[in-house]
N, C-alpha and C positions, 0 to 999 in steps of 0.2 A: 103850540105853533100852531100856524095859520093852514098850511097845507104841508104834503110831504115835500121832503126838502131835496131835491135830484143833485146826485154829485157825477163827478168824472174823477178819476185816480187819473195821474200821472206820473210818473218813475220806473212804477212797477218793480221795484225789488221786493225783499221779504218783507218787509214794514208796512207796505203798501196792504200787503195780504192780512196783518196784522189788525190794520184800521179799516179794511172790508170788512172784516170777521165782525168788527165792531158794530157798524154799520146793520149788518145784517142781524145786529141784536135790539133793534133801535124797534121793533113793533110796527115795522113799517113809517115808522116818522120820517125816515132817512134811507136813501137807495141808489144804489152804483147803477148809474144807467151807460157809463161808456169809460172806456181807456184808451190811454196812449201813453207807448215808450218808444225808441226808437227801433228795439228788436220786432219783428215780426214773431218770433216764437213767442217770447214772454206775452206779447198782447194778446193771441190766439190762447194761450193757457190761461191766463188773467181773465178773457171773456167767458169762455167756456166754464170756467169755476164759479163766477160771481154773475152768469147769465147776464152780461151786459154787453152793448154795441162794442167793437174793437172799430176803432177811429183809425183813420189810414195818416191823419197828422193831429199837430197840436191845434191849428188852425181849424180844423173840422170841429174838435171840439168847442172852441171861442166863439166859432161861428151859430154853434148850435142855442135856439132862444128856448129850449126846454132844461138846459143845463142851467142851475142856480148858482152852485158853487162848485170848485175843485181842490181836491186832496193833494197837495203837493209833496212827493215825496223824491223829488229830482235830487240829485246832488248840489252840496252846498254852492258852488262857485256858479251855477246856474238859478239861483233861487231870486236873483234881482229879474234876470230875464224874462222867466216863465211868470213869476208873480206881477209885473208889469203888466205883461200880455195881458194877463188874466184879470186885473183892473182896468183895463181899457176898456177890457170887453165885457164889463160890469158883472164878471164873475167872483164872488166870495170866495176866500181863499183860508185853507186850515194847513199850515205849513211846518213840516216837521222842524224841529228844534236842531241844531241853530237855525236863528234867523240868516244867517250869513257868516262868511267866513271873516269878516271885517266889519268895524264900525260904521264905515260911508256908505258900504251896500245896505246895511243894516236901516240907516236912517233914511236911503232913497227909498226902500222898501215900504216902510211906516208911511211917509209923505205920499209916496203914490197912492197908496191904499185911502189916505185921509183924503186926498185930491180928488178921488174918484168914487169916494161914499161907499167904498165895500167893506165889507167886516173881514179884518185878517184876525187869526187866533192861529197863535205858535203852541206847538204839541210839545207841552207840560205837564204832565199828567200826574206826575209822582207828588206834586203839592196835593193832588185830590185824596191821596189813601188816608182813609179814615184816623189812624193813629196820628197823623201829623194835622189834622181837621181837629182833632181833639185835644190835643197839645196849643193850636192856635188858639182855639176858644178859652183854656185855663189860661193862658197868656194875657188875654184879651180882658178876662175878666179879674184880673189882678192876684190869682193864685199864685203865680211865679214869683210877685215882687220883683225887684231889680234884677233883670236878665244879665247872667254874668259871662258866660262863655257856653260853646255847644262844641261837639265833636261830631264828627261823619266820617262814614267810609262808604264807599260803593264798589265793588270789584267784582270781576266774573274770569275764569279761565277760558282765554282765547284762543288758547294754542292748540293750532290744527283744525281749527274752526271757522275760518276765512279764507276768502280766495286773495289769493296774491298777487297784490297791483290793485286791487281794487280801491277805488276813492276814500272809503272810509278809513282806511289805514295807511294813507300817503300822507306827509307832511304837507303836500300842494292841495289834497281835497279835504284833510281835516287837521288845519294848523294845532299844535298841541296833543294830540293825538288822543289818548284817552282822558284828559281832562276835559277837552272840547266836546267830546262825544257821551260818555257818560256822567261825568263828572258836574257838568253843566246841570243838572238835575237836581243834585244835592245843593247848588248854589243858588238854585231859585228857592227851594225848600228853606235852606237858611236865612234868606232874604227876608222871605213871607213872615219865619218865627221873629229872628231879630232884628229884621229891619237893614236899610241900605247899607252896603258896605263902602266902606271910604276907601282903603288901601289893602295890598294884597302883598305877601312874600310868597315865591314858589318855586319849588324844586322838582326834577324829573328824570328819569332812567330811561334806559331801554336796556332791559336785562333778558327776556324771554323772546319774543316773537322779531321775525326778521323785517326786515326795510329801514325805512327812516325816521321813524315815529314813537315818542316814548311813550311804552306801556306800565308806567307807573309813575305817578305825580301825586305832590301833596300842595296843599294853597294854605296858608295860615292868612287869616283874614282879621282885621279891624271894622267892625262895624261904628256905624256914625251915633250910636247911643252909648260907645264906649266898651260895648261886650266884644269878647274875642272868641272866633272860631276856626276849628281846623277842618279840611277835609282830604283824606287820602282816596286813592281813584286808582285801579288797578287792572292790566288785564293779563297778568301774570301771576294771580294767586292759584291756588288750589282747587277754589270753587266760587261758586256765586255766595257774594254775600254782601247785605245791606246793615248799617247801624247808624243811629243818630241820637246822640244823648242830649239835651238841654238843660242846664244849671240855672236856676235863680236862687235868690238870698232865701225865699220862703219855701221853694218846692224844686225838685228835678226829676223830670222824665227820662225815661231811657227805653229806646226800641232796638230791636233787632230782628233779623229775619226769624232768628229759632225762636226766641223767648218771646214775642211780642210787644205790648207795651206795660212799664211798670212804672211808678211814682215813688219818690219818697220826699216826706214832709220836713222842713226845720223841728229838730228835736226828736223825730222818729227814727227808731231803727230798723224796722222790717217794711221793706216795698212792699206796695198794693199793686197786685196784678188789674191793669184796666181793659176790658173787654168791650170790643167795638166791632162794628158791623162791618163785613168787606164790600167795597165799592166797586164800580165796574168805572172803574174812572177816564179810559178811554172813551167808551159812549157816553158818559156824563160830559167830558169836555166838547165832542162832536155834535150834541144837542146841543149846550148852550150857544155854540158858534151858529147853529142853525137858526137858534131862536133868535139871537144877535141880530142876524143877516135879515130876518122877516121881520122884526120889530123894532130895530133901529136903537137897541141895546148896546150895552159894553160888555165885551168879554173880559174874564178874570185876565189872561195873559194875552196881550197885544203886542204890537209893534215897538213900543217905549219899555215895557217891563223887559221884553226880550233882549233888546240892545243893551240893556243895562246888566244884565247875567251875562252877555257874551263880552261886554268890556271888562268885568271883573276877570272870567278866564284869561281873556287876552294880557290883562295887568300880570296875573300869574305867571304866563309865557313868557312875555317881556321880562319879569323879574328872574324868572330861571335862567334865560339868556345873557342878562346883564349882572346877576348876583347883587341886584339891590331892591328895596323895598319901592313896589311903585304905586302912584296913587290913580285910582282908578278914574278920574276927571282927567290926568292926562292923556288915557286912552281915548276918550268920550271927547274933547275939545280937539283932539288931533285928526279927528275925521273931518 
């Protein structure tokens, strides 16, 4: 990086603190210098915690020539408004996923950032986890042979652990519920590993959490290369759990939260444990964003790929509602 990258944080929910903590691990390459949200109390608390300015308005941040980029963790429905304003003020944007609640807004965000020449990075950090990077490298080197299928599960227990009426748990604020909020991460990972997704069949239920949004969902996905993957996601499970298994003709890989990464090759009967080093995925993506902004490089997950993963989940949501298999292009082309 050429110089310290100065950042303002807007939105200031719990995830903004997680990202600000990552910034503080950057050895001063990145620095939070200002913040804004509509709540004066939240602004004051964040400003005090991260020793940054407490802006009186978003416009104050946009007008500040010392600010290079904005970490945007505002609600999904204002991603377009806030990101467009940042782009027009020549501020680079790190945008929490999903990029938007619909494809039309996602495309508009992407186009606005391209038009103004700002760097947009969308927060898909899970693809950077070292076990998935290891699998990706082995796939690329041909060790898996023909990719056949994959299965994934990302689940958490959210009962009693969220604010009732919060936008993240309403159908208007987070359409599709748990599928869009956390399932989206593994849609991105499955796309990285197995390639683009062509069509989706989805199912969803509301079993434990109050409100009007699914807390359990499953997607059955047909990839363009012929492989098939499944994704189960839940806010109604007994505990936090992550699983992603990839099956190839020559080798398969198995990952879960408790057992780590293992592999099994064709004609072998004993699994091999794979040791990988832990990666600071959030910091890695933030540094990539800042470096791309300063050096006009590309980021790994920008507007286009974030829009495609959004379309996959929206196809699953439509499938669950209409009880039919949905082509991803149907969602993309209708925007």
